[in-house]
C-alpha positions in Angstrom: 0.0 0.0 0.0 1.1 3.5 -0.7 -0.1 7.0 -0.2 -0.2 10.4 -1.8 0.2 13.6 0.2 -0.6 16.6 -2.0 2.2 18.6 -0.2 4.9 15.9 -0.2 3.9 13.7 -3.1 3.8 9.9 -3.5 5.1 7.7 -0.7 5.6 3.9 -1.0 4.8 1.7 1.9 8.1 -0.2 2.4 7.1 -2.3 5.5 7.8 -5.7 4.1 8.1 -9.1 5.7 11.9 -9.4 5.9 12.2 -13.0 7.0 14.9 -14.6 4.8 15.3 -18.0 3.3 19.0 -18.9 3.8 21.4 -21.7 3.2 21.8 -22.1 7.0 18.2 -21.5 7.8 19.0 -18.9 10.5 15.5 -17.3 10.2 13.8 -20.7 10.4 13.5 -21.2 6.7 16.4 -23.1 5.1 16.9 -23.3 1.4 15.1 -26.5 0.3 14.3 -27.3 -3.4 10.6 -27.6 -3.9 9.6 -26.4 -0.4 8.7 -22.8 -1.5 6.7 -21.2 -4.2 7.6 -17.9 -5.8 4.3 -16.0 -6.4 4.6 -13.3 -9.1 2.6 -11.3 -11.6 4.2 -10.7 -15.0 2.7 -7.2 -14.9 4.6 -6.0 -11.8 8.0 -4.6 -12.3 9.1 -5.6 -8.8 8.1 -9.2 -9.4 9.6 -9.1 -12.8 13.0 -8.7 -11.2 12.6 -12.1 -9.4 11.3 -13.8 -12.6 14.4 -12.7 -14.5 17.0 -13.5 -11.8 15.4 -16.9 -11.2 15.6 -17.7 -14.9 19.2 -16.4 -15.3 20.3 -18.5 -12.4 18.4 -21.6 -13.4 16.3 -21.9 -10.3 13.1 -23.0 -12.0 13.1 -26.5 -10.5 14.4 -25.5 -7.1 12.0 -22.6 -6.7 8.7 -23.3 -8.6 6.7 -20.3 -9.7 3.0 -19.3 -9.5 1.7 -16.6 -11.8 -1.1 -14.4 -10.7 -3.3 -12.6 -13.1 -2.5 -9.1 -14.3 -5.3 -7.3 -12.4 -6.4 -7.2 -8.8 -8.9 -5.4 -6.5 -8.3 -4.0 -3.0 -8.1 -7.4 -1.5 -5.2 -8.8 -3.5 -3.8 -10.6 -6.5 -5.8 -13.6 -7.7 -4.9 -16.8 -9.4 -7.5 -16.4 -12.2 -5.1 -17.7 -14.8 -5.3 -21.2 -13.3 -8.1 -23.7 -13.8 -10.8 -23.1 -11.3 -9.2 -19.8 -10.3 -6.9 -21.5 -7.7 -3.2 -22.0 -7.6 -2.8 -25.8 -8.2 -0.1 -26.2 -5.5 -1.2 -23.8 -2.8 -4.9 -24.3 -3.4 -5.8 -20.7 -2.8 -7.8 -18.2 -4.9 -6.1 -15.0 -3.6 -2.6 -14.3 -2.4 -4.0 -12.6 0.7 -4.8 -16.1 2.0 -1.1 -16.9 2.3 -0.5 -13.5 4.0 -3.3 -14.1 6.5 -2.0 -17.6 7.2 1.2 -16.0 8.3 -0.5 -13.2 10.3 -4.3 -13.0 10.6 -4.0 -9.3 11.6 -1.7 -8.5 8.6 -2.5 -4.9 7.6 0.2 -4.1 5.0 0.3 -4.4 1.3 -0.5 -7.8 -0.3 2.4 -7.6 -2.7 4.2 -9.6 -5.3 6.8 -11.1 -5.5 6.1 -13.2 -2.4 7.7 -16.5 -1.5 5.2 -18.9 0.2 6.2 -22.0 2.3 4.2 -24.7 0.6 4.2 -26.9 3.8 2.4 -24.3 5.9 0.8 -22.1 3.2 2.3 -19.0 4.8 4.2 -16.2 3.2 7.8 -16.3 4.2 8.9 -13.0 2.6 7.8 -10.3 0.2 11.0 -8.3 0.6 11.7 -8.0 -3.1 14.9 -6.0 -2.6 16.6 -8.8 -0.7 14.9 -11.6 -2.5 16.9 -11.5 -5.7 20.2 -11.0 -3.8 19.4 -14.1 -1.8 18.7 -16.0 -5.0 22.2 -15.2 -6.0 23.9 -15.9 -2.7 21.8 -18.3 -0.6 20.5 -20.5 -3.4 23.9 -20.9 -5.0 24.0 -24.7 -4.5 21.0 -25.0 -6.9 22.2 -22.7 -9.6 22.4 -24.1 -13.1 25.8 -24.9 -14.6 27.0 -21.7 -16.3 24.9 -19.4 -14.2 26.2 -15.8 -14.2 27.5 -14.0 -11.2 24.8 -11.3 -10.8 26.1 -10.0 -7.5 29.9 -10.6 -7.5 31.7 -9.7 -4.3 34.1 -7.3 -5.8 31.4 -5.2 -7.4 28.8 -5.2 -4.6 29.5 -1.7 -3.2 29.1 -0.2 -6.7 26.1 -2.3 -7.5 24.5 -1.3 -4.2 25.1 2.4 -4.9 23.7 2.2 -8.4 20.7 0.2 -7.2 19.9 2.9 -4.6 20.0 5.7 -7.2 18.0 3.7 -9.7 15.4 2.7 -7.1 14.9 6.2 -5.7 14.9 8.2 -9.0 13.8 5.7 -11.6 12.1 2.5 -10.3 10.1 4.5 -7.7 10.5 7.7 -9.5 8.0 6.9 -12.3 5.4 6.3 -9.6 6.2 9.6 -7.9 5.6 11.3 -11.2 2.4 9.4 -12.0 0.8 9.5 -8.6 1.8 13.1 -7.7 -0.9 14.8 -5.7 -0.1 18.3 -6.9 1.4 20.1 -9.9 4.4 21.0 -7.8 5.0 17.4 -6.7 4.6 16.2 -10.3 7.2 18.7 -11.6 9.7 17.9 -8.9 9.4 14.2 -9.5 9.5 14.6 -13.3 12.7 16.6 -13.2 14.3 14.2 -10.9 13.4 11.2 -13.0 14.7 12.6 -16.3 17.9 14.0 -14.6 18.7 10.5 -13.5 17.9 9.0 -16.9 20.2 11.5 -18.4 23.0 10.6 -16.1 22.4 6.9 -16.7 22.6 7.5 -20.4 25.9 9.2 -20.0 27.2 6.3 -18.0 25.9 3.7 -20.6 27.3 5.6 -23.5 30.7 4.3 -22.7 29.8 1.0 -20.9 27.7 -1.8 -22.2 26.4 -2.6 -18.7 25.9 -0.6 -15.6 28.6 -2.1 -13.5 31.6 -4.1 -14.8 31.7 -6.1 -18.1 28.8 -8.4 -17.5 25.1 -8.3 -16.6 24.6 -7.8 -12.9 21.7 -7.3 -10.5 21.8 -3.6 -11.4 20.9 -4.2 -15.0 18.0 -6.4 -14.0 16.6 -3.6 -11.8 16.8 -0.9 -14.4 15.5 -3.1 -17.2 12.1 -3.8 -15.6 11.4 -0.1 -15.5 12.7 0.7 -18.9 10.8 -2.1 -20.6 7.5 -0.6 -19.3 8.4 3.0 -20.1 6.8 3.5 -23.5 3.9 1.1 -22.9 2.9 2.6 -19.5 4.9 5.3 -17.9 5.3 7.7 -20.8 1.5 8.2 -21.2 -0.2 6.7 -18.2 2.2 8.2 -15.6 2.9 11.4 -17.6 6.6 10.7 -17.8 6.5 12.3 -21.2 9.6 14.4 -21.8 10.6 11.7 -24.2 9.8 8.1 -24.9 12.4 5.5 -24.2 12.6 5.0 -28.0 13.6 8.6 -28.3 16.5 8.3 -25.9 19.2 6.6 -28.1 21.6 5.2 -25.5 19.0 3.9 -23.1 16.9 2.5 -25.9 19.8 0.6 -27.4 20.8 -0.6 -23.9 17.3 -1.8 -23.2 17.1 -3.6 -26.5 20.4 -5.3 -25.9 19.0 -6.7 -22.6 15.6 -7.5 -24.1 17.4 -9.6 -26.8 19.4 -11.5 -24.2 17.9 -14.8 -23.0 16.2 -14.4 -19.7 15.1 -10.8 -20.3 12.8 -10.4 -23.3 11.4 -13.9 -23.0 9.9 -13.0 -19.6 8.2 -9.8 -20.8 4.4 -9.9 -21.2 3.3 -6.5 -22.6 -0.4 -7.7 -22.5 -0.3 -8.2 -18.8 1.7 -5.1 -18.2 -0.8 -2.8 -19.9 -3.8 -4.6 -18.5 -2.5 -4.1 -15.0 -1.7 -0.4 -15.1 -4.5 0.8 -17.2 -7.2 -1.2 -15.5 -6.1 -1.2 -11.8 -5.3 2.5 -11.7 -8.9 3.5 -12.3 -8.3 6.9 -10.7 -5.8 7.7 -13.4 -7.6 5.9 -16.3 -11.3 5.8 -15.3 -12.4 4.5 -18.8 -10.4 1.3 -18.2 -9.5 1.4 -21.9 -6.2 -0.5 -22.5 -4.2 1.0 -25.4 -3.4 -1.3 -28.3 0.1 0.1 -28.8 2.9 0.7 -28.9 4.2 -1.6 -31.6 6.7 -4.0 -29.8 8.6 -4.9 -33.0 11.2 -2.2 -32.3 12.5 -4.2 -29.4 14.0 -6.7 -31.9 15.9 -4.0 -33.9 19.7 -4.2 -33.9 21.3 -2.4 -31.0 25.1 -2.5 -31.8 25.9 -2.5 -28.1 28.4 -5.4 -28.5 30.8 -2.8 -30.0 31.3 -1.6 -26.4 32.7 -5.0 -25.4 31.6 -7.0 -22.4 30.1 -10.4 -22.2 26.5 -10.8 -21.0 27.2 -13.9 -18.9 30.9 -13.5 -18.3 32.4 -17.0 -18.1 28.9 -18.5 -17.9 26.4 -19.4 -20.5 22.9 -18.3 -21.5 20.0 -20.1 -19.9 18.2 -22.8 -21.8 15.1 -21.7 -23.8 12.1 -21.0 -21.5 9.9 -24.0 -20.8 6.5 -24.2 -22.4 4.9 -24.1 -19.0 6.5 -20.8 -18.2 6.6 -19.2 -21.7 4.7 -15.9 -22.2 1.7 -16.8 -24.4 2.6 -16.1 -28.1 -0.5 -13.9 -28.5 0.8 -11.6 -25.7 3.4 -9.5 -27.7 
């Protein structure tokens, strides 16, 4: 849950369940293949991070995934994509059931991504910020052969610093622009967003990736906002100084990632647009979901390889996405 104060602008509720699933089980939840279920929505940028990292690291079998539908009401995300409207493993219709199993008095956001303990039916964590880091570090014993180092020790301070800037000014920044409660708050957030995008563009003009010579956690976090920019944030959230496709460096960078296995093959523009344009009825009261933009541009050459770098370092790309987890072909 989040709030809008006309004087101060948009504020995200960051009170997450911070229990961790670790190799040593120090929080009471040890890493165990098949014990947990990662609940996501393909529409949500925060959940999309977890989808990408899980795929890049090859955790599909160790950490099975449940996909909620793209829209929800005030109560929570629903499993309306599954037969009978229930998740076939957890047996629940709404994600809130797993939150209330953990805490019947739970009064915070029913958010994705969330990891649910299948044995108890309770949410273990919805701390998306830590979740993907722990996939890299705590789940290492179950990574696929050739999995990339998304959070290498030598680069962690730089990755953490970039992640903080990107979260504050870009990931959350687009929401501050779109949900601003006053003209002044909108202008302040708008200027901060595009100032950061300009600085990121300058950085990426000379470097293929944000940190180091390979894809890291930092690239995943920026990508999930960039891939939604023209489809949602430019118009729906009024982030309209330019489209992503009008920012040459960032557009080429985003296409480079999109065309890398594990990124574009997890993007569902149909779900993304349905979520934002339907759920945010106070912004889009008609509920009309735009047909565009044309996604074919994402497959245009990007020429970023000229900057050097290797997407997976000494590792290898993930195998093609399984049929069970593939984005439906009619969802461009």
